[in-house]
C-alpha positions in Angstrom: 0.0 0.0 0.0 2.8 2.4 0.9 4.6 1.8 -2.4 1.4 2.6 -4.3 1.4 6.0 -2.7 5.1 6.8 -2.9 5.8 5.6 -6.5 3.5 8.2 -8.2 5.2 10.9 -6.1 8.4 10.3 -8.0 6.7 11.4 -11.3 5.5 14.8 -10.1 8.7 16.7 -10.9 8.8 18.2 -7.5 12.2 18.8 -6.0 11.1 18.2 -2.5 8.4 16.0 -1.1 7.0 15.4 2.3 4.9 12.3 3.3 3.3 11.7 6.6 0.6 9.9 8.4 -0.6 7.1 10.6 1.1 3.9 9.3 -0.1 1.7 12.1 3.4 0.3 12.7 2.2 -1.6 15.8 2.5 -4.9 13.8 -0.6 -6.4 15.3 -3.0 -8.2 13.0 -6.4 -6.7 13.9 -8.4 -8.8 11.5 -10.0 -10.7 14.4 -9.3 -11.7 18.0 -7.5 -14.9 17.2 -5.1 -13.1 14.8 -4.5 -10.3 17.4 -3.6 -12.8 20.1 -1.4 -14.8 17.7 0.5 -11.8 16.6 1.0 -10.7 20.2 2.2 -14.2 21.3 4.5 -14.4 18.3 6.2 -11.2 19.3 6.5 -12.1 23.0 7.9 -15.5 22.2 10.2 -14.3 19.5 11.9 -11.4 21.4 10.3 -11.3 24.9 8.2 -8.8 26.6 10.8 -6.0 27.2 12.1 -6.1 23.6 8.5 -6.2 22.3 7.9 -3.0 24.2 11.1 -1.5 22.9 10.2 -2.3 19.3 6.9 -0.3 19.7 9.1 2.8 19.4 11.5 1.2 16.9 9.2 -0.9 14.6 11.8 -0.9 11.9 14.1 -3.2 14.0 12.0 -6.3 13.4 8.4 -6.6 12.6 7.8 -3.6 10.4 11.2 -3.4 8.6 9.5 -3.9 5.2 7.6 -0.7 5.6 10.8 1.3 6.2 12.5 -0.6 3.3 9.8 0.8 1.0 10.7 4.4 2.1 14.3 3.7 1.3 13.5 2.2 -2.0 11.8 5.3 -3.1 14.4 7.7 -1.7 12.5 8.9 1.3 14.4 9.7 4.5 12.6 9.1 7.9 15.5 9.7 10.3 15.7 13.5 9.8 11.9 13.9 10.0 11.0 12.0 13.2 11.9 12.5 16.8 12.1 9.0 18.0 12.2 10.0 21.7 8.5 10.6 21.5 5.7 8.1 20.8 2.6 9.1 18.9 0.2 7.0 20.8 0.3 5.8 24.4 -1.3 2.6 25.6 -2.3 2.8 29.2 -4.7 0.3 30.7 -5.4 2.8 33.5 -7.3 4.9 30.9 -10.9 3.9 30.2 -10.5 3.9 26.4 -7.6 1.5 26.4 -9.2 -0.7 29.0 -12.4 -0.9 27.0 -10.6 -1.7 23.8 -8.5 -4.4 25.4 -11.6 -6.1 27.0 -13.3 -6.0 23.6 -10.4 -7.8 21.9 -9.1 -10.1 24.7 -10.5 -12.1 27.6 -10.3 -10.7 31.1 -7.3 -12.9 32.1 -5.3 -11.3 29.2 -6.4 -7.8 30.4 -5.2 -8.6 33.9 -1.9 -10.2 32.6 -1.2 -7.0 30.5 -1.8 -4.8 33.6 0.9 -6.9 35.4 3.3 -6.7 32.5 2.9 -3.0 32.2 3.6 -2.3 35.9 7.3 -1.8 35.5 6.6 0.8 32.8 4.2 2.8 35.0 1.2 1.1 33.3 1.9 2.9 30.0 3.9 2.1 26.9 4.5 4.5 24.0 4.0 3.4 20.4 5.4 5.1 17.3 2.6 4.6 14.8 2.8 7.9 12.9 5.7 8.9 10.7 7.0 11.7 8.4 9.3 11.1 5.5 11.0 13.5 3.2 12.7 13.4 -0.2 14.9 15.9 -1.8 15.6 18.0 1.3 19.4 18.5 0.8 21.0 18.6 4.2 23.3 21.4 3.0 20.3 23.6 2.1 17.7 22.7 4.7 17.5 22.4 8.4 14.9 19.8 9.4 13.8 19.7 13.0 11.2 17.2 14.1 9.3 18.4 17.2 7.7 16.2 19.9 4.4 17.4 21.3 3.2 14.8 23.8 -0.4 14.4 24.7 -1.5 18.0 23.8 -4.7 19.2 25.5 -7.2 21.9 24.9 -9.5 22.9 27.6 -8.5 19.9 29.7 -9.3 17.4 26.8 -6.8 15.5 24.8 -6.9 16.7 21.2 -6.6 13.2 19.8 -5.5 9.7 20.8 -2.5 10.2 18.6 0.1 13.0 19.1 0.6 15.3 16.2 3.6 15.1 13.8 5.4 18.4 13.6 8.4 19.1 11.4 10.0 22.5 11.2 11.8 22.9 7.9 14.1 25.9 7.2 15.5 26.5 3.8 18.9 28.2 4.0 
């Protein structure tokens, strides 16, 4: 799917291009409950719980590497356009929305097990699901600064379940 969007961008004649969005790089198969559980167990058995949590912020390390290979194939850079210190979605079973979703997809014993697993992480783990990528931004002529804006609120309400992607680009 990503290639079908990036490939036509190469024919526009534009010197610089910016691509961004929610790529759902969580690597879970949400087709049904069985596939979700199978994909979770695969990760945990393959790399263990701590490394599974680490890869939520670095999905290009294992399970989502093909997505990032497509960016490279079409000449798009992700490193300059993303601040990897910040997640774009935070999973916290202490929040009602995450708890409801988990109970919808998994039996109660899984919900309780996840709460135990997440205790060492303060009950919350970050995911990096949203990405920016750029092409043609010569590093000698542009300063690219990805900005992290965690959990922005307006009038005491979160603006979205995902944090915004912000990239400051200066042409010099």
